[in-house]
Every structure is written in C-alpha cells, then in structure tokens.
N, C-alpha and C positions, 0 to 999 in steps of 0.2 A: 542156468541159475543154481547150479549146484553148490557154489561156495557162498550163495547169498542167503541171508536170512530174512530178507524182506524185499518188497516191491513198491516203487513209487509208481503209480498209474495216473495218468492225465488224459482225460477226454476233451477234446476241444472242437470248435467251430468258428469259422472266420467271421460269421455275423456281417458287419457293415465294413469290415476290413478287406480290400480287394486281395484276391487269392495270391498274387505275386508278392504283396507286402506281407501277408500272413506267413507264407512260407519262408520268405527271406528272413523274418524275425525268428521264427521257429527254428530254422535249420542252420542259421549262422550265428545266432545270438543266444536265444532262451535255452534250448536244448544243449548246445555244446558247453555252455557255463555250468550246467548241471552234470554233464558227463565228465567235466574236469575234477569234480569233486573227490576228495580221498573217500574211498568206501563205496563209490558208485562203480559198478563192475561192467556197466554196459548201458547203451542207449539206442533204442530203435523207434522209428515212427512207422505207423501202419495207417491206411486209409480204409474206411468202411466199404464193404461189398455187400451188405445186406439191405442197403436202402433206408437205413436208420440214421437217426442223429443223436448225438454229435457224430460228425463223419470222420474224426481223425483221433488217433491214439498214439500216445508216447508211452513207452515203458521203460524203467530203470531198474534192473535188479541191483540190489545193494545190501550193504551191511547197515542195519537200521541205525547204528550209531552215527552214520554219516549226517542224518537228518537233524541230530542234536548239535552239530558242530557250529563253530561261529562262522565258518565259511558258507554253510547253507543259510544261516541266519542273515548273513549279509545280502545273499542272493535274493532273499525274499523281500528286500527293501528296494521298491521299483523306483527307477528314475522318472521324471515328470513325462518324458517321450513314451516309456514303456507303460506307464500307468494309463495314459491316454489311449494307447493302442488297446489295451486290455479292456478298457471301458466299452470299446466298439466290438469285442468279441461276441459272438453268439453264444459260446460257452467255454468255460475253463474249469473243468470238473476234476478236482485233485483227490486222489485217494491213497492211502498208505496201508500196506497189508504186511502182516507177519506170516512167514512160511510155516506150513503145517507138514506137508509131506508131498511125494510125487513118485512118478514112475518113468522109466527110460532114461537112457544115457544121454549126456550132453551131445547135441549135434553140431557139427562145424558149420559156423555161419547162421545167420537169422532164418527162421522159418518162413516160407513163402506166404503161408496162411496161418492166422491166429485165431482160434475160437476161444472166447471168454465166456464162461458160464458162472454167473453169480446166483446163489441161492440163500434165502433165508427160510429156516424151518422152525417148528414149534419146539424141536429138541435137536440142538446142534450135534450132540452125541450121535444121533440116528443117522444124520448126513455124513459125519466123519467116519463112522463105522462102515456104512455102505461103501464109500469111496476106498477105504483101507483094505476091506475084506472081499470086495467083489468088482466094483466098477473100473478101478485103475488097471487091475489084471486083465479084465475084458478088452479095455482100450488098447493096452499094450500089444494086443494080438492083431489089431487092425492094420492092414498094410498101408504104409504111409502116414501112420500116427507116430510122430517122432518122440513125443515125450508129454507128459502132463505134470503140472506143478499146482499144489493147492495152497490157499492162503486164508487167513482170517483178517477181516477189516479191522484196523486200529484208529484210523482217522478218515474223515470224509463221509459222504453219503453212499448209499448203494446197499446191496444185500450183504449179510454177515460173512458169507463164504464165497470165495472166488476160486474157480479152476481155470488155469491158462493152459490151453492145448496148442501145441506147435505141429503143424501138419505139413504135409508136402503139397497138398492141393485139394480142391473140393471133391475129386473123385473118391476120396475116402468115405464120404457118406453114402456111396452107392454099393458098398461092399457088404457081403453077408456077415462078416465079422462085426461091422458097426451096427447092422440092424440087430445082432444077437445082444451086443452090449447095452442097447437102449430099449430092450423089450422083455427084460427079466421080471418075474413076479416081484422079486425084492425091490427093484427100482420102482415099479408101480406103487408099492406101499410106501416108499420113501417119498415119492413125488406128493402123495396124499397129505404128507405133513408140511409141505412147502407153502409158505404164505407170500413168497416174493421171488421172482425169477427174472434174470436179465441175460439173455443170450446174445452175443454179438460175434460178428465175423469180419475179420480185417485182412487185407492184403499188405505185404511188406512194401513200404514206400522208400525208406532209405536208412542206413546206419549212421548215427551221429558220433562224430569224433570230438574230443576236446579241441579248443582253439589252439592254434600253434603261433608261435612267436611271442 
C-alpha cells in the first residue's frame, strides 16, 4: 500500500444468495470492475477466520482521487440484475479511508493473514501518537509481522481509526514480541480512552485482476 493514499474496504456476507452465485459475482464481475479503475492499485479478497460476521472482506488500496472519477460513478449505478442480487445479500458494508502512516516494507504478494483493528477514542491524537511513537515500532519487531498501515475513516460506518496488519500466520500471536507489544503501560492508558473497538482476522481468499478482453 506504499503508493496508495487511501483504502476502499468492503465487508460482505452472502445472506440469501447461494455461495457459488455470491463468489461468481464478486470474483468475476464486481471486484474485477473496481480493480480495473485508474488509480486502484490492487484488489484482494479475504475470508473471516474469527467466527464473526460479515464473513468476507475485500480491500482495494488506491489513490483516493479514483473514487471521484466518472468511471467509478458509473460502476455504482447497478444493473437491475445486480441490484436484485445486492438486495439478497446479508451485508455489503462499504468504508473509505485516508492513509495516515505505517511501518514495514512492502511484501511480495498478498499477506496470508490480515488483522484489522478499528478504534474510536475520546481523543484521536492520543491514538495516533501511541501508534506513531510506540506501537508500530514494537509490532515491527514481531516475527512474521509483515507491515502495518493506519487510516482514518472518511466514508461509511465503523470506528474512526483503522490499522491493517499484514501477517505471515496466526503463530505471530504466540510470540514474546507480540505479548510485549500489547502489554505496555502506555497501551493500557490509551485503551482506557477507547469508546469503540472492532478487531477482525481474515485469511487470504484470492487476488482479483481486472477483466481481460
């Protein structure tokens, strides 16, 4: 996400749509059309491994100007068939974020595991300073912790701040370095100011390419 200044994140659930139809629509129509937009720098789908709903996540790192383009506006006008399918979904939760900061070099290929942590605090500056001055540095020392990127929400629902953590696998949570990163006195003080928290864990499902032909 190094050249992106924003992120489009969409949580979804098939609801009354059969799984095969849901994935065919998402993997061959909905997501590829967005991956093809100028300024969209990637598209990945993930499935929840935390037992929570919605159970599917799509992430599109992008330049935020892409979402103001005529091409994107045209995509948001649904055909009758797509509108009927969307009506049957259990969830289609769209959120747009602006990039704040991050730690860690870009890794080749998508992360096997994605941890998203959304936080709203009584003072956003306290959250931002903690991440910038302590938390990101400690996470960077965790074996298997590829990188972390932070955002502020500009559209949609959910907590005000979002951290997207790219991981090699769940074994990172069993390390001493991870335990150290999440048990500092400063973290305890920051968490006392948090009024909303959303922590989700997803495994990579597939990379989405623009349509061909």
